VOBA-1610 file (N, C-alpha, C; in pm, whole numbers, padded with zeros to 5 digits, always signed):
BEGIN
Met+00409+02995-00381Met+00294+02902-00351Met+00307+02869-00177Asn+00307+02848-00099Asn+00321+02819+00018Asn+00259+02644-00037Leu+00371+02594+00058Leu+00399+02432+00004Leu+00288+02380+00095Ala+00254+02402+00221Ala+00161+02369+00338Ala+00019+02366+00242Asn+00008+02453+00147Asn-00142+02443+00094Asn-00155+02349-00027Gln-00056+02294-00066Gln-00054+02200-00192Gln-00068+02061-00115Val-00051+02064+00035Val-00078+01900+00110Val-00205+01900+00134Leu-00258+01787+00066Leu-00374+01766+00119Leu-00374+01639+00245Ala-00382+01698+00366Ala-00374+01665+00475Ala-00533+01567+00540Val-00607+01621+00526Val-00748+01573+00581Val-00823+01557+00460Asn-00814+01432+00451Asn-00948+01370+00318Asn-01050+01366+00370Asn-01090+01355+00476Asn-01266+01274+00546Asn-01317+01384+00512Asp-01316+01479+00456Asp-01447+01629+00483Asp-01505+01654+00356Leu-01460+01563+00272Leu-01521+01600+00101Leu-01688+01616+00111Pro-01746+01729+00030Pro-01894+01648+00043Pro-01935+01570-00044Ile-01901+01427-00064Ile-01942+01368-00157Ile-02069+01312-00106Arg-02169+01247-00167Arg-02274+01177-00118Arg-02287+01050-00058Thr-02293+01044+00029Thr-02288+00907+00118Thr-02376+00886+00188His-02408+00772+00240His-02525+00714+00335His-02430+00670+00459Lys-02318+00661+00494Lys-02244+00597+00593Lys-02118+00668+00638Pro-02091+00613+00741Pro-01970+00716+00776Pro-01861+00700+00692Val-01774+00792+00669Val-01640+00799+00578Val-01525+00695+00666His-01488+00621+00626His-01379+00528+00676His-01251+00601+00647Ser-01189+00617+00751Ser-01039+00669+00718Ser-00922+00608+00784Gly-00864+00554+00703Gly-00712+00474+00712Gly-00619+00594+00750Lys-00501+00520+00775Lys-00365+00573+00782Lys-00377+00694+00679Val-00389+00672+00518Val-00356+00752+00450Val-00457+00797+00341Arg-00549+00685+00312Arg-00657+00670+00236Arg-00787+00706+00327Ser-00878+00800+00258Ser-01035+00788+00288Ser-01137+00741+00221Val-01215+00655+00264Val-01305+00580+00158Val-01457+00652+00197Tyr-01516+00697+00047Tyr-01656+00702+00078Tyr-01724+00587+00007Trp-01847+00544+00097Trp-01917+00459+00021Trp-02040+00552-00045Leu-02061+00489-00187Leu-02201+00586-00227Leu-02318+00533-00227Thr-02404+00578-00233Thr-02566+00555-00195Thr-02587+00443-00318Glu-02685+00359-00281Glu-02718+00255-00403Glu-02724+00326-00519Ala-02815+00463-00496Ala-02863+00488-00631Ala-02763+00535-00719Asp-02674+00628-00664Asp-02566+00655-00757Asp-02451+00553-00782Ser-02435+00444-00682Ser-02366+00339-00754Ser-02409+00292-00888Ala-02546+00260-00880Ala-02597+00202-00972Ala-02617+00293-01117Arg-02643+00438-01106Arg-02629+00491-01182Arg-02494+00517-01257Leu-02405+00525-01178Leu-02262+00513-01237Leu-02218+00406-01305Ile-02281+00309-01280Ile-02208+00159-01347Ile-02314+00155-01465Lys-02447+00204-01484Lys-02520+00244-01601Lys-02412+00325-01702Glu-02397+00445-01622Glu-02351+00554-01734Glu-02220+00545-01768Lys-02118+00474-01678Lys-01992+00441-01715Lys-01958+00315-01796Gly-02045+00206-01742Gly-02017+00080-01848Gly-01919+00013-01735Tyr-01902+00017-01602Tyr-01820-00015-01543Tyr-01856-00177-01541Asp-01751-00297-01573Asp-01768-00423-01570Asp-01782-00472-01422Val-01915-00448-01393Val-01945-00525-01244Val-02061-00553-01239Ala-02119-00625-01125Ala-02254-00653-01136Ala-02330-00541-01096Pro-02465-00496-01135Pro-02542-00399-01171Pro-02562-00322-01033Asp-02571-00416-00933Asp-02609-00386-00777Asp-02454-00359-00701Ala-02362-00363-00758Ala-02243-00343-00659Ala-02214-00256-00604Pro-02168-00247-00486Pro-02132-00097-00415Pro-02009-00085-00432Leu-02020+00073-00460Leu-01893+00158-00509Leu-01829+00248-00399Ala-01747+00296-00439Ala-01672+00387-00294Ala-01587+00467-00401Ile-01559+00608-00332Ile-01469+00669-00385Ile-01371+00719-00312Met-01267+00653-00314Met-01128+00639-00218Met-01006+00775-00272Val-01030+00838-00177Val-00940+00943-00162Val-00805+00951-00064Ile-00695+00980-00157Ile-00554+00929-00103Ile-00537+01098-00015Ser-00461+01093+00089Ser-00387+01202+00121Ser-00261+01217+00108Asp-00144+01287+00144Asp-00034+01336+00144Asp+00016+01302+00317Arg-00073+01247+00388Arg+00006+01212+00535Arg+00076+01121+00490Ile+00198+01127+00605Ile+00319+01037+00585Ile+00283+00937+00758Ser+00287+00800+00733Ser+00266+00749+00841Ser+00402+00629+00841Ala+00469+00599+00977Ala+00574+00547+00983Ala+00540+00491+01126Phe+00575+00360+01156Phe+00611+00254+01270Phe+00446+00322+01366Asp+00361+00300+01260Asp+00228+00308+01315Asp+00186+00457+01357Cys+00238+00541+01309Cys+00203+00687+01383Cys+00209+00799+01230Ile+00147+00863+01262Ile+00135+01004+01136Ile+00223+01081+01214Trp+00313+01156+01128Trp+00381+01230+01139Trp+00362+01369+01074Gln+00398+01496+01112Gln+00350+01610+01083Gln+00529+01700+01077Gly+00529+01828+01000Gly+00645+01881+00964Gly+00619+02038+01020Glu+00744+02111+01031Glu+00700+02247+01063Glu+00670+02322+00960Gly+00602+02468+01017Gly+00539+02511+00907Gly+00406+02488+00869Gly+00357+02423+00972Gly+00158+02360+00912Gly+00197+02248+00848Met+00306+02193+00788Met+00307+02134+00684Met+00264+01954+00740Gln+00111+01926+00709Gln+00053+01845+00787Gln+00098+01715+00694Gly+00176+01701+00613Gly+00195+01575+00501Gly+00314+01631+00419Val+00341+01510+00334Val+00468+01529+00265Val+00387+01586+00082Pro+00445+01719+00022Pro+00401+01766-00098Pro+00415+01601-00214Gly+00348+01604-00274Gly+00339+01474-00365Gly+00327+01410-00367Lys+00319+01345-00255Lys+00295+01204-00184Lys+00211+01140-00238Gly+00092+01170-00173Gly-00054+01113-00216Gly-00037+01061-00380Ala-00035+01177-00499Ala-00011+01196-00612Ala+00075+01068-00675Ala+00194+01061-00604Ala+00312+00977-00645Ala+00247+00830-00617Leu+00211+00804-00525Leu+00194+00675-00456Leu+00075+00611-00556Asn-00052+00694-00591Asn-00146+00650-00669Asn-00089+00649-00807Ala-00001+00706-00863Ala+00054+00706-01012Ala+00112+00580-01038Val+00206+00559-00916Val+00285+00412-00945Val+00195+00295-00887Ser+00076+00300-00810Ser-00007+00195-00806Ser-00081+00201-00952Asn-00133+00279-01022Asn-00200+00294-01141Asn-00105+00219-01228His+00003+00221-01222His+00107+00228-01352His+00093+00006-01304Trp+00184-00003-01203Trp+00166-00194-01189Trp+00029-00182-01196Phe-00100-00168-01164Phe-00231-00229-01193Phe-00263-00266-01361Lys-00223-00135-01404Lys-00211-00104-01532Lys-00123-00289-01612Arg-00024-00260-01593Arg+00072-00354-01617Arg+00050-00515-01607Phe-00021-00528-01472Phe-00047-00644-01453Phe-00171-00690-01526Lys-00272-00613-01567Lys-00371-00660-01667Lys-00283-00665-01804Glu-00224-00602-01874Glu-00152-00592-02002Glu-00104-00752-02012Gln-00050-00784-01878Gln+00039-00951-01865Gln-00065-01052-01837Gly-00238-01003-01872Gly-00311-01120-01790Gly-00288-01156-01701Leu-00236-01094-01585Leu-00273-01152-01454Leu-00363-01137-01366Ala-00421-01010-01326Ala-00567-01009-01261Ala-00600-00849-01274Asn-00722-00823-01280Asn-00748-00689-01273Asn-00742-00653-01116Ser-00790-00509-01103Ser-00761-00467-00947Ser-00932-00404-00938His-00928-00391-00790His-01068-00307-00749His-01086-00162-00818Ile-00982-00118-00863Ile-00993+00025-00920Ile-01088+00028-01047Leu-01213+00116-01076Leu-01309+00085-01191Leu-01260+00238-01258Asp-01197+00340-01189Asp-01175+00469-01280Asp-01080+00538-01196Ile-01033+00680-01260Ile-00954+00744-01210Ile-00985+00881-01250Pro-01076+00937-01188Pro-01129+01107-01210Pro-01012+01184-01165His-00908+01183-01048His-00845+01311-01055His-00721+01195-00973Pro-00563+01248-00995Pro-00465+01170-00928Pro-00489+01148-00788Phe-00563+01203-00724Phe-00601+01191-00569Phe-00687+01071-00543Val-00742+01011-00633Val-00916+00997-00629Val-00892+00822-00710Trp-00985+00736-00658Trp-01046+00610-00745Trp-01156+00595-00717Ile-01216+00565-00833Ile-01350+00487-00812Ile-01356+00337-00778Val-01363+00295-00668Val-01333+00148-00653Val-01485+00039-00634Gln-01480-00068-00651Gln-01589-00150-00642Gln-01558-00210-00512Lys-01677-00263-00395Lys-01646-00327-00299Lys-01580-00483-00344Ala-01489-00508-00256Ala-01462-00621-00263Ala-01428-00744-00109Lys-01428-00834-00142Lys-01425-00970-00003Lys-01296-00977-00010Pro-01212-00906+00080Pro-01101-00945+00099Pro-01053-01066+00149Val-00932-01112+00129Val-00851-01232+00162Val-00763-01174+00277Leu-00808-01221+00372Leu-00751-01163+00504Leu-00576-01201+00553Ile-00496-01208+00446Ile-00394-01235+00425Ile-00288-01037+00393Glu-00190-01046+00474Glu-00096-00935+00399Glu+00007-01018+00308Ala-00019-01004+00196Ala+00108-01132+00131Ala+00223-01062+00078Ile+00341-01104+00165Ile+00454-01027+00156Ile+00564-01138+00067Cys+00630-01051+00011Cys+00717-01124-00062Cys+00880-01043-00060Arg+00935-01138-00038Arg+01081-01095-00003Arg+01185-01148-00110Gln+01284-01055-00179Gln+01391-01114-00276Gln+01531-01110-00201Tyr+01550-01003-00092Tyr+01625-01009-00014Tyr+01628-01039+00128Ile+01742-01029+00196Ile+01747-01028+00374Ile+01756-00898+00413Thr+01639-00822+00464Thr+01693-00701+00541Thr+01541-00706+00631Gly+01580-00591+00708Gly+01467-00529+00788Gly+01449-00624+00914Ser+01313-00638+00952Ser+01288-00756+01038Ser+01324-00896+01007Met+01312-00942+00874Met+01363-01053+00867Met+01524-01086+00895Trp+01606-00965+00852Trp+01743-00968+00874Trp+01763-00951+01061Arg+01679-00902+01101Arg+01673-00853+01258Arg+01651-00982+01331Ala+01561-01079+01307Ala+01496-01214+01352Ala+01619-01323+01329Tyr+01708-01320+01188Tyr+01804-01389+01144Tyr+01895-01371+01207Ser+01979-01252+01241Ser+02118-01272+01298Ser+02065-01272+01454Lys+01935-01295+01481Lys+01918-01320+01657Lys+01927-01465+01671Gly+01937-01541+01549Gly+01908-01678+01531Gly+01814-01771+01453Glu+01710-01678+01452Glu+01592-01758+01389Glu+01596-01792+01247Arg+01560-01901+01205Arg+01605-01987+01078Arg+01462-02033+00996Asp+01372-02009+01071Asp+01217-02045+01034Asp+01133-01938+01039Phe+01098-01891+00913Phe+01009-01812+00897Phe+00894-01832+00789Cys+00759-01879+00881Cys+00652-01900+00781Cys+00642-02047+00740Gly+00732-02095+00781Gly+00743-02274+00759Gly+00803-02270+00678Ile+00944-02178+00617Ile+01011-02217+00530Ile+01179-02189+00606Arg+01266-02272+00571Arg+01367-02278+00641Arg+01471-02207+00556Leu+01560-02116+00605Leu+01661-02049+00542Leu+01819-02099+00589Pro+01907-02082+00472Pro+02010-02152+00518Pro+02098-02068+00613Glu+02198-02154+00675Glu+02306-02032+00752Glu+02379-01973+00662Gly+02454-01898+00729Gly+02570-01789+00614Gly+02516-01688+00552Leu+02361-01652+00578Leu+02353-01554+00488Leu+02411-01392+00536Lys+02402-01293+00465Lys+02471-01212+00518Lys+02347-01084+00480Lys+02351-00968+00595Lys+02259-00850+00597Lys+02265-00775+00442Asp+02104-00768+00371Asp+02103-00746+00247Asp+02116-00820+00115Gln+02185-00927+00154Gln+02218-01047+00023Gln+02049-01041-00041Lys+02095-01109-00132Lys+01964-01137-00239Lys+01960-01313-00198Leu+01813-01350-00162Leu+01820-01489-00098Leu+01805-01591-00209Pro+01839-01690-00179Pro+01856-01804-00272Pro+01719-01820-00376Glu+01597-01797-00324Glu+01462-01760-00390Glu+01415-01676-00334Leu+01295-01638-00429Leu+01194-01567-00395Leu+01087-01592-00275Leu+01104-01538-00138Leu+01037-01602-00042Leu+00896-01565-00014Met+00782-01614-00011Met+00650-01562+00026Met+00614-01594+00162Thr+00600-01479+00273Thr+00614-01485+00410Thr+00472-01414+00423Pro+00361-01515+00440Pro+00246-01428+00461Pro+00190-01386+00654Ser+00150-01268+00686Ser+00103-01244+00795Ser-00070-01218+00779Thr-00107-01218+00911Thr-00268-01227+00937Thr-00260-01056+00888Lys-00426-01030+00807Lys-00459-00904+00803Lys-00599-00879+00925Gly-00533-00842+01032Gly-00631-00822+01109Gly-00643-00929+01202Ile-00724-00915+01341Ile-00722-01026+01407Ile-00795-01133+01387Leu-00751-01230+01336Leu-00831-01397+01328Leu-00858-01443+01433Arg-00961-01507+01488Arg-00996-01521+01563Arg-01073-01690+01525Gly-00995-01810+01648Gly-01045-01926+01632Gly-00994-02029+01555Ile-00840-01967+01528Ile-00819-02081+01419Ile-00682-02133+01455Pro-00697-02260+01472Pro-00593-02348+01562Pro-00425-02317+01512Gly-00338-02253+01617Gly-00210-02248+01585Gly-00183-02095+01549Val-00284-02018+01501Val-00284-01864+01449Val-00316-01813+01605Pro-00221-01709+01629Pro-00253-01612+01771Pro-00335-01501+01698Glu-00439-01505+01815Glu-00495-01378+01780Glu-00464-01252+01807Ala-00368-01216+01733Ala-00355-01091+01700Ala-00329-01020+01540Asp-00336-00902+01556Asp-00273-00844+01399Asp-00143-00874+01365Asp-00151-00896+01231Asp+00012-00865+01161Asp+00117-01025+01237Val+00042-01127+01256Val+00164-01221+01318Val+00159-01327+01147Asn+00270-01404+01167Asn+00333-01480+01046Asn+00249-01602+01068Ile+00177-01669+00939Ile+00146-01760+00916Ile+00225-01835+00816Thr+00194-01993+00791Thr+00237-02070+00739Thr+00116-02102+00613Arg+00206-02167+00486Arg+00114-02212+00413Arg+00019-02294+00454Ser+00071-02380+00526Ser+00025-02496+00596Ser-00154-02444+00663Asp-00092-02318+00756Asp-00194-02271+00808Asp-00340-02214+00724Ile-00264-02172+00595Ile-00378-02141+00515Ile-00425-02265+00454Ala-00387-02352+00404Ala-00440-02488+00341Ala-00536-02539+00399Gln-00514-02533+00565Gln-00597-02614+00625Gln-00722-02530+00688His-00711-02394+00659His-00848-02310+00751His-00871-02214+00630Phe-00852-02256+00460Phe-00877-02149+00377Phe-00969-02088+00386Ala-01109-02119+00453Ala-01237-02022+00504Ala-01205-01921+00575Ala-01151-01958+00671Ala-01099-01865+00797Ala-01027-01721+00707Phe-00981-01779+00614Phe-00893-01684+00567Phe-00965-01605+00444Asn-01085-01649+00419Asn-01212-01583+00305Asn-01204-01633+00160Phe-01064-01750+00167Phe-01042-01836-00011Phe-01161-01886-00006Arg-01196-01876-00137Arg-01340-01957-00179Arg-01354-02064-00169Ser-01196-02106-00223Ser-01162-02272-00233Ser-01034-02311-00219Ala-00978-02434-00203Ala-00812-02463-00150Ala-00763-02465-00276Asp-00838-02447-00379Asp-00769-02438-00523Asp-00716-02297-00559Asp-00792-02202-00490Asp-00733-02057-00465Asp-00647-01994-00395Ile-00580-02108-00330Ile-00458-02045-00273Ile-00312-02071-00386Ala-00319-02156-00442Ala-00239-02128-00572Ala-00232-02060-00678Gln-00375-01969-00674Gln-00375-01884-00744Gln-00334-01805-00674Tyr-00386-01735-00608Tyr-00325-01638-00513Tyr-00164-01631-00503Glu-00096-01760-00470Glu+00011-01739-00503Glu+00072-01744-00645Arg+00025-01762-00754Arg+00080-01755-00891Arg+00048-01584-00893Leu-00032-01511-00849Leu-00050-01426-00878Leu+00035-01307-00804Leu+00075-01384-00680Leu+00185-01289-00605Leu+00334-01271-00669Arg+00349-01450-00703Arg+00486-01426-00780Arg+00494-01382-00874Asp+00397-01379-00987Asp+00427-01292-01126Asp+00397-01192-01099Gly+00302-01117-01010Gly+00329-00964-00999Gly+00484-00933-00955Phe+00529-00996-00846Phe+00646-00960-00811Phe+00721-00967-00913Gly+00727-01060-01010Gly+00821-01055-01131Gly+00794-00949-01207Val+00658-00939-01252Val+00667-00787-01347Val+00716-00664-01299Ile+00718-00632-01159Ile+00761-00500-01127Ile+00924-00543-01108Ser+00951-00632-01040Ser+01109-00646-01034Ser+01162-00672-01154Ala+01129-00715-01276Ala+01182-00691-01436Ala+01164-00570-01484Asp+01054-00483-01506Asp+01069-00374-01522Asp+01154-00276-01419Leu+01144-00271-01319Leu+01262-00203-01204Leu+01386-00186-01247Glu+01446-00345-01277Glu+01593-00400-01348Glu+01590-00312-01418Lys+01513-00262-01536Lys+01537-00199-01669Lys+01583-00057-01655Leu+01526-00033-01498Leu+01569+00141-01432Leu+01672+00129-01387Asp+01774+00026-01344Asp+01884-00034-01257Asp+01827+00033-01123Gln+01698-00026-01093Gln+01671-00028-00960Gln+01626-00168-00893Ile+01637-00154-00782Ile+01656-00345-00734Ile+01445-00331-00611Phe+01403-00433-00698Phe+01274-00464-00580Phe+01288-00570-00482Val+01293-00519-00364Val+01364-00582-00227Val+01256-00655-00176Asp+01107-00626-00156Asp+01041-00678-00111Asp+00911-00604-00117Thr+00812-00678-00100Thr+00677-00595-00104Thr+00564-00659-00046Lys+00424-00594-00018Lys+00324-00647+00004Lys+00197-00646-00081Phe+00116-00740-00085Phe+00048-00765-00224Phe-00107-00772-00078Glu-00210-00716-00138Glu-00367-00778-00118Glu-00433-00804-00196Phe-00504-00891-00181Phe-00605-00970-00292Phe-00756-00977-00178Gly-00840-00979-00318Gly-01012-00981-00247Gly-01083-01052-00379Tyr-01184-01091-00362Tyr-01287-01136-00470Tyr-01360-01040-00493Val-01393-01037-00639Val-01553-00931-00704Val-01595-01027-00789Thr-01748-00944-00805Thr-01818-01013-00933Thr-01812-00953-01053Asp-01795-00957-01178Asp-01806-00868-01291Asp-01946-00895-01370Ala-01999-00804-01425Ala-02109-00822-01511Ala-02177-00914-01550Ser-02101-01021-01589Ser-02136-01146-01621Ser-02188-01238-01502Gly-02133-01208-01407Gly-02189-01266-01273Gly-02070-01383-01189Thr-01969-01356-01287Thr-01822-01430-01273Thr-01744-01403-01137Glu-01707-01442-01026Glu-01666-01404-00928Glu-01526-01437-00962Lys-01406-01343-00923Lys-01289-01324-00951Lys-01199-01296-00865Leu-01074-01327-00825Leu-00975-01299-00709Leu-00876-01191-00805Ile-00893-01105-00727Ile-00836-00965-00761Ile-00665-00903-00685Tyr-00621-00843-00719Tyr-00553-00738-00634Tyr-00639-00601-00616Met-00579-00572-00461Met-00645-00441-00434Met-00570-00382-00323Asp-00599-00267-00260Asp-00561-00175-00206Asp-00410-00101-00320Glu-00297-00129-00276Glu-00198-00065-00339Glu-00104-00150-00358Val+00043-00143-00484Val+00120-00245-00533Val+00215-00172-00561Gly+00328-00229-00534Gly+00483-00189-00596Gly+00504-00051-00563Thr+00404+00002-00462Thr+00443+00150-00400Thr+00595+00191-00315Pro+00650+00317-00312Pro+00751+00332-00194Pro+00667+00331-00068Asp+00527+00313-00075Asp+00476+00321+00092Asp+00465+00124+00103Ser+00445+00051+00030Ser+00447-00123+00035Ser+00566-00163+00003Ser+00655-00126-00035Ser+00783-00179-00085Ser+00866-00147-00024Arg+01007-00213-00038Arg+01160-00163-00044Arg+01219-00155-00188Ile+01251-00051-00228Ile+01336-00015-00350Ile+01460+00014-00350Trp+01602-00017-00402Trp+01700-00021-00384Trp+01768+00045-00514Asp+01880+00143-00506Asp+01927+00214-00619Asp+02030+00086-00644Gly+02026+00034-00745Gly+02132-00067-00826Gly+02250-00019-00833Pro+02295+00092-00882Pro+02432+00122-00888Pro+02489+00135-00750Ser+02438+00238-00634Ser+02468+00220-00497Ser+02463+00043-00419Tyr+02386-00008-00478Tyr+02395-00169-00422Tyr+02538-00229-00454Arg+02572-00220-00581Arg+02706-00282-00621Arg+02827-00207-00575Glu+02773-00099-00517Glu+02910-00048-00448Glu+02923-00097-00301Gly+02806-00164-00261Gly+02819-00214-00128Gly+02740-00071-00028Lys+02656-00005-00106Lys+02588+00106-00025Lys+02418+00077-00058Ile+02356+00071+00053Ile+02189+00070+00041Ile+02139+00233+00022Ile+02105+00244-00073Ile+01984+00412-00098Ile+01869+00348-00117Glu+01798+00387-00033Glu+01617+00371-00014Glu+01535+00461-00125Asn+01494+00419-00218Asn+01415+00459-00279Asn+01277+00429-00255Ser+01193+00465-00112Ser+01118+00414-00078Ser+01098+00496+00070Lys+00963+00435+00146Lys+00944+00505+00267Lys+01073+00437+00392Glu+01087+00339+00343Glu+01231+00312+00422Glu+01363+00409+00488Asp+01362+00486+00359Asp+01447+00625+00372Asp+01429+00688+00480Phe+01265+00707+00490Phe+01214+00802+00591Phe+01209+00726+00768Arg+01210+00570+00736Arg+01176+00532+00883Arg+01351+00542+00948Gln+01432+00543+00857Gln+01553+00525+00878Gln+01606+00688+00932Arg+01579+00785+00867Arg+01553+00888+00916Arg+01520+00950+01076Leu+01398+00893+01061Leu+01347+00898+01203Leu+01392+00814+01328Leu+01473+00685+01294Leu+01557+00609+01390Leu+01681+00744+01415Asn+01718+00793+01306Asn+01855+00855+01338Asn+01811+00999+01376Leu+01683+01068+01413Leu+01645+01174+01473Leu+01640+01172+01625Phe+01583+01083+01621Phe+01560+01047+01819Phe+01665+00988+01893Pro+01681+01011+01988Pro+01790+00987+02090Pro+01795+00820+02135Asp+01662+00794+02149Asp+01619+00654+02171Asp+01551+00565+02067Pro+01611+00547+01960Pro+01491+00451+01854Pro+01492+00334+01904Asp+01452+00268+02010Asp+01388+00181+02063Asp+01247+00185+02093Ile+01236+00338+02095Ile+01087+00349+02116Ile+01002+00377+01985Leu+01084+00339+01875Leu+00998+00317+01732Leu+00986+00197+01709Leu+01093+00107+01746Leu+01060-00032+01742Leu+01032-00114+01811Asn+00993-00085+01963Asn+00946-00162+02056Asn+00802-00135+02060Lys+00720-00233+02048Lys+00566-00206+02005Lys+00527-00185+02171Asp+00608-00252+02271Asp+00526-00223+02392Asp+00552-00086+02463Arg+00636+00025+02364Arg+00656+00140+02399Arg+00533+00228+02357Met+00444+00177+02293Met+00346+00232+02171Met+00308+00360+02254Pro+00240+00395+02368Pro+00238+00539+02428Pro+00342+00617+02408Glu+00453+00614+02421Glu+00557+00675+02406Glu+00577+00715+02273Arg+00574+00618+02176Arg+00587+00666+02051Arg+00486+00747+01973Ile+00339+00730+02045Ile+00230+00795+02005Ile+00275+00938+02035Ala+00317+01003+02171Ala+00353+01117+02242Ala+00500+01171+02136Leu+00563+01061+02076Leu+00685+01103+02037Leu+00632+01152+01889Ala+00545+01125+01814Ala+00518+01158+01707Ala+00427+01295+01722Arg+00347+01320+01797Arg+00248+01415+01861Arg+00316+01553+01884Asp+00425+01538+01939Asp+00509+01620+02037Asp+00604+01702+01944Asn+00678+01635+01831Asn+00762+01655+01757Asn+00730+01698+01620Leu+00741+01848+01543Leu+00713+01885+01415Leu+00847+01831+01357Leu+00851+01732+01258Leu+00989+01757+01220Leu+01035+01841+01105Pro+01161+01835+01115Pro+01231+01952+01005Pro+01177+01981+00877Thr+01188+02084+00801Thr+01098+02081+00645Thr+01173+02000+00584Glu+01333+02030+00588Glu+01396+01947+00498Glu+01352+01799+00507Val+01345+01758+00624Val+01278+01610+00617Val+01156+01583+00555Met+01100+01632+00553Met+00983+01623+00504Met+00995+01672+00326Met+01085+01749+00292Met+01157+01777+00139Met+01213+01682+00046Gln+01245+01580+00147Gln+01344+01477+00106Gln+01267+01381+00112Val+01209+01324+00199Val+01036+01245+00128Val+01002+01292+00029Ser+00933+01395-00014Ser+00851+01417-00105Ser+00962+01414-00222Lys+01086+01449-00233Lys+01200+01425-00340Lys+01183+01280-00351Thr+01209+01188-00260Thr+01226+01055-00276Thr+01092+00972-00326Tyr+00973+01038-00308Tyr+00833+00970-00327Tyr+00842+01017-00526Ile+00843+01168-00564Ile+00814+01190-00662Ile+00917+01151-00739Asp+01045+01133-00715Asp+01157+01087-00814Asp+01143+00932-00889Ile+01114+00864-00781Ile+01069+00687-00795Ile+00948+00681-00892Ala+00861+00770-00847Ala+00743+00773-00898Ala+00746+00798-01081Glu+00826+00908-01060Glu+00826+00950-01206Glu+00943+00864-01302Lys+01017+00846-01228Lys+01108+00695-01318Lys+01049+00562-01354Ile+00945+00510-01270Ile+00875+00413-01266Ile+00763+00424-01413Thr+00693+00558-01378Thr+00582+00588-01478Thr+00626+00655-01630Gly+00715+00723-01573Gly+00778+00793-01701Gly+00732+00957-01739Thr+00634+01008-01639Thr+00564+01075-01651Thr+00587+01187-01542Pro+00569+01335-01551Pro+00564+01412-01441Pro+00485+01411-01316Ile+00489+01411-01209Ile+00382+01401-01094Ile+00356+01587-01120His+00228+01578-01111His+00204+01748-01086His+00118+01769-00955Leu+00212+01875-00913Leu+00148+01912-00770Leu+00026+02018-00776Ser-00063+02017-00748Ser-00188+02102-00734Ser-00157+02204-00609Asp-00251+02314-00669Asp-00221+02434-00573Asp-00350+02412-00491Asn-00458+02333-00507Asn-00570+02322-00423Asn-00612+02185-00462Pro-00571+02108-00440Pro-00605+01942-00450Pro-00779+01923-00426Lys-00775+01982-00290Lys-00928+01948-00241Lys-01054+02029-00316Ala-01013+02168-00404Ala-01093+02217-00463Ala-01095+02132-00622Glu-00999+02108-00678Glu-01007+01993-00800Glu-01078+01900-00784Ile-01055+01803-00643Ile-01120+01713-00660Ile-01300+01750-00660Ile-01339+01843-00595Ile-01475+01865-00559Ile-01563+01910-00686Ala-01484+01967-00789Ala-01513+02026-00895Ala-01534+01923-00996Ile-01419+01796-01017Ile-01455+01709-01074Ile-01584+01600-01036Leu-01560+01574-00928Leu-01690+01485-00888Leu-01817+01545-00907Asp-01823+01633-00882Asp-01957+01722-00916Asp-02000+01710-01047Glu-01883+01820-01173Glu-01956+01812-01267Glu-01937+01684-01343Gln-01837+01588-01354Gln-01843+01456-01417Gln-01912+01349-01404Tyr-01923+01343-01227Tyr-01970+01208-01186Tyr-02123+01248-01087Gly-02158+01419-01071Gly-02306+01406-01004Gly-02262+01364-00870Leu-02146+01366-00796Leu-02183+01305-00656Leu-02145+01374-00533Ile-02146+01519-00560Ile-02126+01619-00472Ile-02210+01670-00403Thr-02286+01685-00252Thr-02379+01756-00235Thr-02395+01880-00180Asn-02463+01968-00247Asn-02445+02126-00246Asn-02516+02160-00099
//
């Protein structure tokens, strides 16, 4: 089997019945179902949502994004084998654990295929909720240059690279460009403080000021569940990003839920425990791929400097990565997913055909 055939790189061309344009992100594509199909599925499948809730099919791909660019490999490998299935499997696992622990539900209603979620539309909270347990990455770079104030939190002197922080830090940033909030720059992904959120909670889509404490509790407790479970596997949960939103259930109750993905190698840093104790960092997440890219090109500043975005886009477009780099990423994702879930990741010979067959036979959503 040609590995390139096992990669689902293009995921916005499936014949799913929809009346809106397909929305494609870096990794996932979203197909909004018609009102009739949404209402039919809610009734047929007994989903716990309002009878008129808009539903969508969310299809993951095997594309790999880093430094805001999509990267491809030699030999027609337009993505990483097993990456999409690994990401979904890890997210599904943690969402289930959160539910078991009584934290909150997610936007996922059904999982027809390892690449596919049926989701309900949520009103997103406009915050990238970032939690950090160790000082590394961008925080370390800023700290090493003398910065001590992060999102209104003062860090002590004398911290060393990659060391555990005195406490779990919540360092939120904006999701998208928010306009008209005093003291918050009109740019994507800028750091904000708890005070910014409290003073302008409605601008961040919080229903009430009281919900800020609930969001912080879900963030802290969710991080704690993943961190404790990974510790049992001798893996270290370094930092992660959560996203939240509001949905209404079948009884008409509005609830704050987890959305997007959680605890995955794309949204988190995960370190190997035994190596860390020996003073060595082994990344079991996308950070390993980022480091490989920084070492692969002679001028890493192109990848780190946002002012050089046109050069970066050209770099990603004009350089096919060696097959061994893509396969090492595949191994990283599959290994950590199998470790977390305790089940093997199945590589499909033709994921697109499988998805179409299931959505047709079991959900009646394919246009012929």
